[in-house]
Every structure is written in C-alpha cells, then in structure tokens.
N, C-alpha and C positions, 0 to 999 in steps of 0.2 A: 504494500500500500504506500503510495507516494505521500510524503509529508510536506505540508505547506505552512510557512510561518507568516502570519498576518501582523504587521506592525502598524497599528492604527489606533489613534486616541479617541475616535468617535465610536462609542459602544454600538450604536445602531448599525453603522456601516460595517464594523468588524463582524458583528453577528450575522448580518446579511451575507457577507462574503463567506463566512464559515459555513452557514446553512447550505448555500448553493454548492460549495465545494464538497461538503460531506454527502450531499445528495448524489454527487457524481462519483462517490467512492474514494475520495481523498480523506486523509486525516489532517485537520487544520487546527493550529494553535494560535491563540490571540495574545498579543502583548501591546500594552497601551503606553509604554514609556520608551523613549529613544535609547537611553543607556542600557536598559535591560534588553531592548530589542537587538542591539549590537552584540551583547553577550550571547543571546540565544541564536543569533545568526551564525555563530561559529559552531553550532551543533549540526547534527546530521539532517538538514532539511534539503528537499529537492528543489524548492522554489520559494521566493520571498515576495510577498505583496507589501508595498512600503508607501506610507504617507510621507509627504515632505514636511509638514508642520507637526512637530511632536514635542511633548515636554521632555526636557533633559538633553536631547540631542536631535538635530534636524535629520530628516531623511537623506538629504544630500550628503551630510557628513557620514552617515551610516553606510551609504552606498560606496563612498570613497574608501572607507576602511575595509569593507567587504572585498572590494576589487583588488586590494593589496595581496590577498591570499587565496581568493576563490573565484571561479567562473560560474558559480551557481546562478541560475536565471533570476533576475530581479525585475519586477514590474512595479513602477510607481503607479499608485492609484490616489490621485490628489485633487483637492479643490483648487490648487494653484494651476491656473489655465493659461498664464501668459506664455507667449512663444519663447521668451528668454528662459523661463523655468523649464519648459519641455526640452529645449536644446541643452540646457545645463545638465538636466537629469540624464539624458542620453549620453552626453559628453563624459559624464562620470562613470559610464560603463553599464547603465541600465539597459535591459533588453527591450523595454517597451514603456510607454507612458500613457495611462488612461486618465481622462479628466472626469471628475464628478460633476453632475450625476451621471451614472453609467448604467448600462444594461447588464445585470448580473449574469445573464446567459452568455452574452458576448465576452464578458470577463473570463468566465470558465473556459470558453472556447480558446481564448488567448493563452490561458494557463496551459491547457492541453497541448496547444501548438508549440509553445516554447519548451515544454518538457520533451516533446518528440524531437525538436531540433537539437536540444542539448544531448539527448541520448544518441542521436545519429553522429554528432560531432565526437562524443566520447568513444563510440564504437569505431568510427573511422580512424581517430587518432590512435586507438589501441591496436587496430589491425595494421595500420601503416608503421607504427613503432615496432610491432613484433616482426613484420616482414623486413623492415630495414635492419633491425638488429640481427636477424638470421642471415641476411645477405652480407652484412658487415663481418659477421663471424666466419662465414664461409670464405670470404675473400681476405680475411685477416686484417681488414682496415675498414674504417667508417667512410665509405664512399657512396654517395647517392647515385641511384640508377636513373634518376630523372631530375634534371636541373633546368630551370628556366633562367636564361641570362638576358639582361637588357642593360647595356652600358656596364656600369660597375655594380649593378644590382644582380644578386643571385638568389633564387628561391630553390632551396633543397626540399623538394616536395615530400619524399617519404619521411624525412626527419622533421618536417614542419619548421624549418629554420630559414631565416632570411638574413642575408649579408649585404651590406653596402660597402664595397671595398673590402677592407679587413675588419670592419666593424659589424658585430652581430646585433641585429635589431630584435627586441622582444615584442611580439605581437600577441594580442588576445585572439581567441578562437575566431570571432567574426571578422576581425581585422585581417587575419591571415586568409580566411575564406574569400573575403572581398578582393584582396590583392591577387590571390591566385586566380580567381575567376577572370578579372580584368586582364591580367598578364597572359592568361591562356588564350585570350581573344584580342590580340593587339590590333589597334586601329578601328575596332568596332565601337560605335557610340551606343551606350546603354542609358536609358532613362532611369530616373530615381525609382519609379514604380517597378521597372523590370528588375533592377538590382535588389530592391527590397524583397520582391517575390522570390528571386533566385537564391539569395543568401539567407533570408530569414524564414522563407517558406510560408509567408502569409500574404494575403491580399493587402495591398498597401493601405487602403482605407484612410488615406490622408496622413499616414505616419512616416512619410519619406524623409522627414527631417533627420531621422536616425542615419540615413545614408550619407547625408551631408556631413554630419558629425563624425562618422567613421572615416570618410574621405579626408577630412581635416586632420584627424588624428594620425592617419597614415602619412600624410604629408609632413606633419610635425616630426615624425620618426624617421622618414626616409630622405627628405629633401634638405639641401643646404640653403635654398632660397624658396620659402613657401609661396612667395608672391609670384614666382616664375617656375612652377613645378615642371620637372623633367619627365616624371613617370606617369602620374595620373593627371590627365588634362581635362579641363572643363570646356565643354562645347556649349556655349551660352544658348539657352532656350531648348536644349536637346538632352543634355546629360553629361556623361563622363566617358572617356576612352583612355586606354593605355597607349602610351606613345609607341607607335610602330616604327619610328625612325631611329631607334636605339639598337637595331640589329638583334632583336630578341630572338633566341633560338631555343628549341627544346631538344635536349640530347638524351 
C-alpha cells in the first residue's frame, strides 16, 4: 500500500485529501505543522502533498530541504495562486502545483500519475545501472556503451551521468530525462505541452511552467552564459530545441 504524507494546516482540506486518497486504496497521514512535516518527510513515504503556508516552516523551505536528499514526488496543493509562487515551487524541485480550490478526483489522478512516473524512473535507473555495471565488469572498466556528444557536453546514458568538459554535472531525474530527450532529437522544436507530456507523462492542463523551470535549471548547470545558451535553445513562440550545430553524435 502506497503511503502519502499530507502536510496541510487546514483541517478540512487535509481530511478531504485523506478521505479521497484512502478511498482509492492509499494510506494517508496528516501533519499540520511545517517543522514536524519536514521530520516526517524523511520517513518512508511514497509521495508528499504540501501546502506553502504553514506554521513553523513554509512549504517552500520544506521542499528545498527534501530535495537535498530525496527524489520523492512532491505536489504543492496551495491557496497561493500567483504565477511567481507556482514557478518558485516548481523551481525548488516540486513535481506539480495544484491551486485551491481543487477537484479532489483530479488531485488523486495526479497523485497516481506521479507515482507511476516515479516508479518507471526508478525501474529504468535500476535496470540501466545493473546493465552498465555488468558491462563494466565484463570489460574490466567503466565504459559507457552509449554516449551522446555535443560540443564539450557528454551524456553517458547507461550511467545517467552528464559531463561538460571534465566537469561532472549532477542532475535530478526529470532534468536528466528532459536533457536526454532533447539531445536525442537535435534540431527538432518541441512545444512546452509536448515536453510536459513526454517527460512527465501527463496532459499539460496549463502546467507547462514546470518545463520552463526545468529548462532554466538545466541551463544554470550546463551553460557558461545562460543568456546565450549553446545547448538548449529557445524558439520564440514555438518551444525548445537542442542545438544540432554542435556535431552531436550517438556512439
């Protein structure tokens, strides 16, 4: 049984979320304090629903601390509906942001979708890691059998590692998946809607700000000049593409 942690100071909202989750077979625990919520978030939960405005510690601060050590799915469910708040929440590593009032049936659907995505990512990472370790053992060295190169950028696909020159760049799961998808299709322009559906596995439903946030985070980590990006380029009014002028090859 999947365990969901609800960090929500409004009793009525928290109980509504819990009731609908339990009706779908989840176990749901409620916490109404930010500090206690952060402590509980370190326990064995499969997904966290998180309000921004909490006593003790804000949801933004909780999300920031969670992301230092965990990739557990985090969905903000908040009365804070300003665009800046949504972008900030996603920028801190949240997987989704739902504005109150919300449809509890839709919220449960989002919970299920993010759990499926997380399980697929874990399974894929485990399979690739196991296959890569076996190949490295057989060859006596840690050598990738699939590398995407573009200028001084290298993506070691089986190892889920990214290098810029001699510098290794640490990426979160969705950052890696987004970079890999774009780099595997150089020169093709993808809209935010398409990228959201491909990487997050959900109908965009107006949530494509998360794509922009993740693109910006990738640029911060990969680029020397984010105002003039070399790798992921913006095509105004259309979307994003990976620069196909960097002689990217797959070996």
